[in-house]
N, C-alpha and C positions, 0 to 999 in steps of 0.2 A: 834574760827572758823578756820577750816583747809583752806588751799589756795584752793583746790579743791571746797569747798563750796563756797568760795568767788567769784571763777571764774564762777560757775554756778548762782550765785546770780547776778554778774555784767552782764552776758549775759541776764538773764531774764529781767533786767533793761533796757538793749539796745532794747530789743524787744519791751517792753512796751514803751519805748520812740519813736519807729518808728511809723509814722501815720498808723492808722488802715486799710485805703484803699490801702496802698503800699503792705502789707503783702499778701494778697491773689493775688495780681496781680504777684508778684515775685514767689510765689509758683505756680501759673497757667501758668508762662513763663517757669519755670523749668520743669513743667508736660508736656507742649507742646513740649518743646526739647527732654525730654525722650520718648515720644510717636513718634516724627519725627525719632529718632534713631532706635526704635523698628520697625517702619513701614519699613525704609530704609534696615534694616536687614532682614525683612520679604520678602520685594520685590527682594532683592538679592538672598534669598533661593529660592523663587518662579523661578525666572530666571534660577537659577542652576538646579531645577527640571525640568522646561520646557526643557531646553537644553538636560538633560539626557533622557527624553521622546522623544524628537525628533531623538537623536541618537539611542535609542532603537527601534523606529519605523523604521528609515531608515535600521537597522541591520535586523530586521524582513522581511522587503520587500525585502532585498538583499537574504536572507536565503530563502524565498518564490520562487523567481525567480530561484536561484540556483536548488532548489528541482524540479520546474517544468522542467528546462533544462535536469536535471539528469533522470527524469521520461520519458520526450520524447525520450531521448537517449535510454533507457533502452526499451521502447516500439519498437523504430525503430530497435535495433539490439537484440530483445529477441529471434528471431527465427534463429540467425546466426548459433548457436551451432547444432541446429537440421538440418538446411540447409546442413552444412558440413558433417553430418552423412549420409544425402540422396544422396549426390555426387556419393559415389561407387553405388548407385542402378542405377542411371541414366547411369553411365559409363557401367554397366553390362549389361543395355536394349540396349545401342548404339552398344555393341560389339555382342549382340544377333541378333540384325537387321542386321548387317555387315555380320555376318556369315550366316544369311539366304539369304541374296543377293549372297554371295559367293557360295551358293549350299551346305551349311553344311547338314548332315543328320539329320532326326527328333530326334534321341536319343541325339545328342549334343545340339540341340536346347532345348530340355525338360530339360537336365541337367543344362544348363545356366540358364534357366527360374527358376528352383528350387533354385539354389544358389542365384539368385537375390532376390528371395522371403525371403529366409533366412537372407541376408544382410539387408533387409527392416525390418523383424521382429526383428533382433537383434537392428537396430537403434531406432525404435519404442519403444521396451523393455527399452532402456536407458533413455528415457524421461517418463517412467511410462505408456506407452500405453500398454493394455492388451486386447488379443482377447477374445470375448465372443463367445464361440462355443459350445451351449448348446445340441448337439445331445445326445438323449437317457435320458436328464435330465428332471425334472419336469418343465412344463410351468410356467415361473415367468414373471408376467406383468411389472415389475419394470426394466426388463433387455430384455425382449422378445416382438416383435410385431408379433401376429398370424395373418397370411395372410389367412389361411384355416384351416378346421379341415376335418379330413379323418377318416372313420370307419376302425379301425383296432383291430382284436381280440387278437393279440399276445402280445400287450403292454397293460399297464394300461392307462385309460383315463387321458387327460392332460398331456401326455408324448409328448415331442418333437421328432417327427419321421423323418423330414428332416429340414436342415437348408439351407434356399434359399440364405441368405446374412449374413454374420457374423457380430456381434455388436462389439463395442469397447469401453472400458473405458480407461478414462486418469486419473490417480491418484485417483482411486475408485469414479470417477464420469462419468455416462454414457454419451458417446459422440454420440453414434449411437446403437439403439437397433437391436438386432438379429432378422431378419424376418425369421419366422419358420412356418412349417406346423405341427399341434398339433393333437394327436390321440383322437378319441372319441369313446365310445362303440358303437358296431355295433347294 
């Protein structure tokens, strides 16, 4: 018999010599100790995950607040660039009023007003504003508002014969329809 077999047999005899009721208690105590260690490890892992969750939630809340502040600032200052483009229009109008007070002639006042209008149109164009002036075009209910219809023989029915008030579009979106008078058959 080899030494290994003798050791195995001796261990088996020692086990058989132990009282039968002590064996399950020792095994149960070992199992309880193992379960306690596993529970402790699981609780530590759960605590770690909870802390990660709290940190992530706090980070998300901070990000939300920062985005709200940025959005509020963007809304507050969104028109600043447009406003700066309109300042020359105001300056030009003030100069026109001053010229009228000082007795400038009508021609100069008209030229000043035309220049002011060009400055305004340029400023509006920089921001995607387009004038809707449908004189002579077919009536388009998506862009025009018909104020009246007039019998005209020289033009085709449903043609805009007079623009009472120009319309405006901002980035291909209608801001104000053009108010027009439309031709109808006599």
